[in-house]
C-alpha positions, 0 to 999 in steps of 0.5 A, spaced: 433 524 554 435 520 560 436 522 567 439 517 572 438 518 579 441 514 585 437 513 592 442 513 598 442 506 602 438 502 597 443 500 592 438 502 586 437 507 581 432 510 577 432 512 569 427 517 567 425 518 560 421 524 558 417 521 553 410 520 553 406 514 556 400 512 559 401 504 561 402 502 568 405 495 570 409 492 576 416 494 573 414 500 570 411 506 574 408 511 569 406 518 569 403 523 564 410 526 562 415 520 563 416 513 566 421 511 571 425 504 571 428 501 577 434 498 576 440 495 580 445 501 581 451 497 578 447 495 572 446 503 571 453 504 572 455 499 567 451 502 562 453 509 563 460 506 562 459 503 556 456 509 553 462 513 555 467 508 552 463 509 545 464 516 546 471 516 546 473 510 541 476 513 535 473 512 528 479 509 524 474 508 518 477 515 514 484 513 515 483 506 513 480 508 507 485 513 505 490 508 506 487 503 501 486 509 496 493 510 497 495 503 496 491 503 489 493 509 487 501 507 488 499 501 484 496 504 478 502 509 478 507 503 479 504 499 473 504 506 469 511 507 471 513 500 468 510 501 462 513 508 460 520 505 462 519 500 457 518 504 452 523 509 452 527 510 446 533 506 444 540 509 443 542 508 435 549 506 438 548 498 440 554 499 446 550 505 449 546 503 455 539 503 455 536 508 460 530 504 460 534 498 464 535 503 470 534 499 476 535 504 482 528 508 480 525 501 482 527 502 489 523 509 490 516 505 488 516 500 494 519 506 498 513 510 497 508 505 498 511 503 504 511 510 507 504 511 505 502 506 510 503 506 518 504 499 520 510 495 517 506 489 515 501 492 510 507 497 508 511 491 505 505 488 502 503 494 498 510 495 496 510 488 494 504 489 490 507 496 487 513 492 485 509 486 481 505 492 478 511 495 475 513 488 472 506 487 469 507 494 466 514 493 464 513 487 460 506 488 458 502 482 461 495 485 458 498 486 451 501 479 452 494 476 453 490 480 448 495 481 442 500 475 442 497 471 436 495 478 433 488 476 431 489 469 430 485 464 434 489 462 440 488 454 439 491 455 432 496 460 434 499 456 440 498 449 437 492 447 442 487 442 440 481 445 437 476 446 443 481 448 448 477 452 453 479 460 453 481 459 460 486 454 459 489 458 453 490 464 457 493 460 462 498 458 457 500 465 455 501 467 462 506 461 463 510 463 457 510 470 460 513 468 466 518 463 463 521 469 460 525 475 463 518 477 467 519 471 472 526 473 474 524 480 475 518 478 479 522 474 484 527 480 484 521 485 485 518 481 491 524 482 495 525 489 493 518 490 495 519 487 502 526 491 503 524 497 501 517 497 503 520 496 510 525 502 509 519 506 507 515 505 513 521 506 518 522 512 515 515 514 515 515 513 523 522 515 525 525 520 520 531 516 520 537 518 515 539 511 515 533 509 510 533 515 507 541 514 505 539 506 503 534 509 498 539 513 495 544 508 495 542 504 489 543 511 484 551 511 486 552 503 486 548 501 480 554 502 475 558 498 479 553 492 479 552 493 471 560 492 471 560 486 475 554 483 471 556 484 464 564 484 465 564 492 463 561 498 463 556 501 458 557 508 456 556 514 455 559 516 462 554 522 462 548 517 463 552 514 470 553 522 472 546 524 471 544 518 475 549 519 481 546 527 481 539 524 481 541 520 487 544 526 490 538 530 489 534 525 492 538 524 498 538 532 499 530 532 499 530 526 504 534 530 509 530 536 508 524 532 509 527 528 515 528 535 518 521 538 516 516 533 516 513 531 523 513 524 526 508 519 525 506 514 530 503 507 529 495 507 529 
């Protein structure tokens, strides 16, 4: 324990410590139960101010750890979501729309990722990472890298010269994966991650109904987008009705959450 005492008119202060000591020098006056050090008063006040500032500074470490854990959890969930979507059963009718091609749910992933972060830039970065994980899971990049040649030597399978390094062969497989549909959807995923990650962070800080409505919007306009892309709308109609109902339910949940959940400020 340290006690500070200031002597009037001398401009000096004395720090007393209750530790045992037995030394005696010109700078330190000792007693049997403690010692005292004479310092200028402004030095003592400066040290005291530093001590007070250290006491009031908040500890952000648990919050940062929780944000990192949320980002990792959402990224893993996004990869699993993409993997499951790609393995939904196909219809026996070739003209039917495959529900694995729904694009509207892909907007929810970056929105949730953006909502999990307090600041806008980390929110967009985590959202982009989540969308990339969706594409990796949907197009099964690990399966492409490990099972494309189905047990055959990679150099023989890819027609590469014998003795080509395994790293070069894996990079060749990755380039083949990018040149397919995965590369196009990666670009789209990055754009969607930036936009909807920002929307998620916006809603998290303001509880505004604008980002909530923009989250539900793709569930209503996706049939029009597919009709414009293909020139006709695949059936059956119940698929699009169910998607619109999901969008309406999502909008209702967002409106209710905007009213019930408290606002959250930036760190």
